[in-house]
C-alpha positions in Angstrom: 21.6 135.6 69.9 21.4 132.7 72.4 24.1 130.3 71.2 25.4 127.0 72.5 29.0 125.8 71.8 29.4 122.0 71.9 32.2 119.5 71.5 35.6 118.7 72.8 37.4 115.7 74.3 40.8 117.0 73.2 42.7 120.3 73.4 42.4 120.8 69.6 38.6 120.9 69.8 38.5 122.9 73.0 40.9 125.6 71.7 38.3 126.5 69.0 35.5 126.5 71.6 37.4 128.9 73.8 38.3 131.2 70.9 34.7 131.5 69.7 33.5 131.9 73.3 35.9 134.8 73.8 34.9 136.5 70.6 31.2 136.2 71.5 32.0 137.7 74.9 33.5 140.8 73.2 30.0 141.3 71.7 28.2 140.9 75.0 27.1 137.4 74.3 27.6 134.6 76.9 27.2 131.2 75.2 26.3 127.9 76.8 28.9 125.1 76.8 27.7 121.5 76.3 30.4 118.9 76.6 31.2 115.6 78.3 32.4 114.3 81.7 35.1 112.4 79.8 38.1 113.8 78.0 39.4 117.3 78.8 36.1 119.3 78.7 35.7 119.7 82.4 39.3 120.5 83.1 39.2 123.3 80.5 35.9 124.9 81.3 34.7 123.9 84.8 36.2 127.1 86.2 36.3 129.1 83.0 34.3 132.4 83.0 32.3 134.0 80.2 29.7 131.2 79.9 26.0 131.6 80.5 26.1 128.0 81.9 28.1 124.8 81.4 26.9 121.2 81.1 29.1 118.1 81.2 27.1 115.1 80.1 27.8 111.4 80.6 28.9 110.6 77.1 32.0 108.9 75.6 33.4 107.9 72.2 31.7 105.2 70.1 34.2 104.6 67.3 36.7 102.5 69.2 34.2 100.5 71.2 32.8 97.1 70.3 29.8 95.0 71.3 27.9 96.0 74.4 30.3 98.8 75.1 29.4 100.4 71.8 25.7 99.9 72.5 26.0 101.4 75.9 27.8 104.5 74.5 25.1 105.0 71.9 22.4 104.8 74.6 24.3 107.4 76.6 24.3 109.7 73.6 20.6 109.1 73.0 19.7 109.9 76.7 22.0 113.0 76.6 20.3 114.2 73.4 16.9 114.2 75.1 18.5 116.1 78.0 20.0 118.7 75.7 16.6 119.4 74.1 15.4 120.4 77.5 18.5 122.5 78.0 17.8 124.3 74.7 14.3 125.1 75.8 15.4 126.3 79.2 18.0 128.7 77.7 16.0 129.5 74.6 19.0 128.5 72.4 18.7 129.7 68.8 22.0 128.5 67.4 24.5 125.7 68.0 28.2 125.8 67.1 30.0 122.5 67.1 33.7 122.0 67.3 33.4 118.2 66.8 34.5 115.3 68.9 32.2 112.8 70.7 31.3 115.5 73.2 29.4 117.3 70.3 27.1 114.4 69.5 24.1 115.0 71.8 23.9 118.8 71.1 24.4 118.3 67.4 21.6 115.7 67.2 19.4 117.9 69.3 20.1 121.0 67.2 19.1 119.1 64.0 16.0 117.6 65.6 14.9 120.9 67.0 15.7 122.7 63.7 18.2 125.1 65.4 20.7 127.1 63.3 23.6 124.7 63.2 27.3 125.6 62.5 30.5 123.5 62.5 34.2 123.8 62.7 36.5 121.1 61.4 40.0 121.5 62.7 41.8 118.7 60.7 42.6 117.9 57.1 40.7 114.6 57.5 37.2 115.2 58.7 36.1 113.4 61.8 33.4 110.7 61.6 30.9 112.8 63.6 31.5 115.9 61.5 31.1 113.8 58.3 27.7 112.8 59.6 26.6 116.3 60.6 28.2 118.4 57.8 25.3 118.1 55.3 23.0 119.6 58.0 25.2 122.5 58.9 24.3 126.0 57.7 28.0 126.8 57.5 31.2 124.7 57.8 34.4 126.4 58.8 37.8 124.8 58.1 41.3 125.7 57.0 41.5 122.6 54.8 38.0 121.9 53.4 35.6 124.0 51.3 34.9 126.9 53.6 34.1 130.6 53.3 36.6 131.3 56.0 40.0 129.5 56.0 41.8 131.3 58.8 42.2 129.1 61.9 41.3 130.8 65.2 44.8 131.4 66.6 45.5 133.7 69.6 46.9 137.1 68.7 50.1 136.5 70.7 51.4 134.1 68.0 50.9 136.8 65.3 52.4 139.5 67.6 55.5 137.3 68.1 55.9 136.4 64.4 59.2 137.0 62.8 61.1 135.8 59.7 63.7 133.2 60.7 67.0 133.6 58.7 69.1 130.9 60.3 68.7 128.2 62.9 70.2 129.3 66.2 67.6 127.7 68.4 65.5 124.5 68.0 62.4 123.8 70.1 61.3 120.2 70.7 57.6 120.1 71.6 56.7 116.7 73.2 53.5 118.0 74.7 52.6 118.3 78.4 52.1 114.5 78.6 55.3 113.8 76.7 55.8 112.2 73.3 58.6 109.6 73.7 59.5 109.5 70.1 60.2 113.3 70.0 62.0 113.2 73.3 64.2 110.3 72.2 65.0 112.2 69.0 65.9 115.3 70.9 68.3 113.4 73.1 69.8 111.6 70.0 70.8 114.9 68.3 71.5 117.0 71.4 75.2 116.5 71.3 75.4 117.4 67.7 73.4 120.6 68.3 75.6 121.5 71.2 78.7 121.1 69.1 77.2 123.2 66.3 76.4 126.0 68.8 72.6 125.6 68.5 70.4 126.2 71.5 67.8 123.7 72.7 64.3 124.4 74.1 62.7 121.1 75.1 59.2 120.5 76.4 59.4 116.8 77.4 56.2 116.3 79.4 56.0 114.9 83.0 56.7 111.3 82.1 60.2 111.8 80.6 61.3 114.8 82.7 63.7 113.0 85.0 65.2 111.0 82.1 65.8 114.1 80.0 67.1 116.1 82.9 69.6 113.4 83.7 70.8 113.1 80.1 71.4 116.8 79.7 73.2 117.0 83.0 75.4 114.0 82.4 76.4 115.4 79.0 76.9 119.0 80.1 74.4 120.3 77.6 72.7 123.6 78.4 68.9 123.4 77.7 65.7 125.1 78.5 63.9 121.9 79.7 60.4 121.8 81.1 57.4 119.6 81.3 54.7 122.3 81.0 54.7 126.0 80.5 52.0 128.7 80.5 54.4 130.8 78.4 54.8 128.4 75.4 54.1 131.2 72.9 57.1 133.2 74.2 59.3 130.1 74.0 58.1 129.5 70.4 59.1 133.1 69.7 62.7 132.4 70.7 63.0 129.4 68.4 64.0 129.2 64.7 62.7 125.7 64.1 60.3 123.4 65.8 60.1 119.6 66.0 56.7 118.5 67.1 53.4 116.6 66.6 50.9 117.9 64.0 47.7 118.6 65.8 45.7 121.3 64.0 46.2 123.9 66.7 50.0 123.3 66.8 50.3 123.5 63.0 48.5 126.8 62.8 50.0 128.4 65.9 53.5 127.7 64.4 52.3 129.0 61.0 51.0 132.2 62.6 54.4 132.5 64.3 56.2 132.0 60.9 58.1 129.1 62.6 59.1 126.3 60.2 58.8 122.8 61.6 59.5 119.1 61.2 56.2 117.5 62.0 56.1 113.9 63.4 52.4 113.0 63.3 50.9 110.9 66.1 50.6 107.6 64.4 47.3 106.6 66.1 45.4 109.7 65.3 42.0 109.0 63.8 42.2 108.7 60.0 45.9 109.6 60.3 44.7 113.2 60.3 47.9 114.6 61.8 49.9 113.4 58.8 47.5 115.2 56.4 47.5 118.4 58.6 51.3 118.6 58.1 51.3 117.4 54.5 49.2 120.5 53.6 52.2 122.7 54.4 54.9 120.2 53.4 53.4 120.0 49.9 54.0 123.7 49.6 57.6 123.4 50.7 56.8 125.2 54.0 57.4 122.3 56.4 58.9 118.8 56.7 56.9 115.7 57.7 58.2 112.3 58.6 56.5 109.2 60.0 57.5 108.4 63.6 58.9 105.0 62.6 61.1 106.7 59.9 62.6 109.2 62.3 66.5 109.0 62.3 69.1 111.2 64.0 70.7 111.9 60.5 67.6 114.0 59.7 69.1 116.8 61.8 71.6 117.4 59.0 68.8 117.9 56.5 67.1 120.3 58.9 70.2 122.4 59.3 70.6 122.6 55.5 67.1 124.0 54.9 66.5 127.4 53.4 64.8 128.5 56.6 64.3 132.1 55.5 62.3 131.1 52.4 60.1 128.7 54.5 59.5 131.3 57.2 58.5 134.0 54.6 56.2 131.5 52.8 54.2 130.9 56.0 53.1 134.5 56.1 50.5 134.0 53.4 49.0 130.8 54.9 47.0 132.4 57.7 45.7 135.8 58.8 44.7 136.9 62.3 41.1 137.3 63.6 40.0 133.8 62.5 37.5 133.7 65.4 36.2 137.2 64.7 35.6 136.3 61.0 33.8 133.1 62.0 31.5 134.9 64.5 30.9 137.7 62.0 29.8 135.1 59.4 27.5 133.3 61.8 25.8 136.5 63.0 25.4 137.8 59.4 24.0 134.5 58.2 21.7 134.1 61.2 20.4 137.6 60.8 19.8 137.2 57.1 17.9 133.9 57.7 15.5 135.6 60.1 14.5 138.2 57.6 
C-alpha cells in the first residue's frame, strides 16, 4: 500500500504521525509525509528516516487570521492542494492518513478530490475545526474520546513497560514542557518548601525560559531537585514519579495513563476549543485525575494532592488504555483498504 501521512504543526499531532510511520515501517511500508514549513513539522521529520519522501509546503493556520491574512492563508492552501495532487500521482498514493492540524489541509482536500482512501486520527476530546470538516469524508476515524472502533492512543511501549501502581507520594514531577509553562513553574516554586519539609522529592522540567530563575530559587532555599529544561529520558523520569503536575495535551494525558501515573492537569487556557480541559476532564470525571484552571491554581492545593488515595487512582488507570494503539490502527486501515478493493 502506498500511503501518505499528513498533518502536524504541534507535537501532539506529530507524535501520532511518527507512531503510525514506525508501525508501517515494521511491515516494510515507507509512507510519504506531507506537512508544512510552519510549526514543528520540519524539526521533527526533516532528518527522520523511514519515509519514502517528505514534503513541507508553504501553508499556515487560517482560524486565527483576519482579513487579507486569512485570504492569503486560504490561497496558500489552495495552491498546495494542487501541488499535492501531483505528488499523489508521482508516488501513486492509494491512501491518506491525517493527524489533523493546518498542515493536513492540502493533502486532506487532495485526498477527497482524488477519491483516495482517507483516514483520520483526532487526538483531543474537542475535535479540531479541520477534522470536523473532513470527518464525514473519512473511511475511518480513530480517537480515544470520540466514536471510534479503536480507542487506544498510540503511546510508546516504554511508558507501558515502566508502568507501576503508585501506593504513596514520595516524588512529584512538575512538567512545564521544554519551552516552559510559567504557571506550572511558579506553582512548583510556591510549594517546594512544603514538599521538602514533608520529605517529598521533586523532579522539575521547567523549560529554557525559566531555568535560571528556578535554579536560583532551589539553590537559595537549599532544596534538592532534579531540575532540567529538556530531557530525552523523560519516560524514565516519569517512571520515578508518584504524581505529576502538568498541562493536558493529549499525548501527555495518555502517556501518563499508560504509566499509571496520577496527575493534576492544568490545561493551557488558550488551547483551541479549550480542548486540554476536556482531555483532562475525561479522566477526572472517573476519579482518576485532578484538573484545575490555571487562574484557580493555589499553593494550598498541594495538601489536597497529598491526601489523595493515590493507589486507587493508579490502579484505575490500568483499564483506560492498552498498548499497541498504532498497531491496531494500522491493522484496521490495511484490513479496511483490502476489503474495499475486493
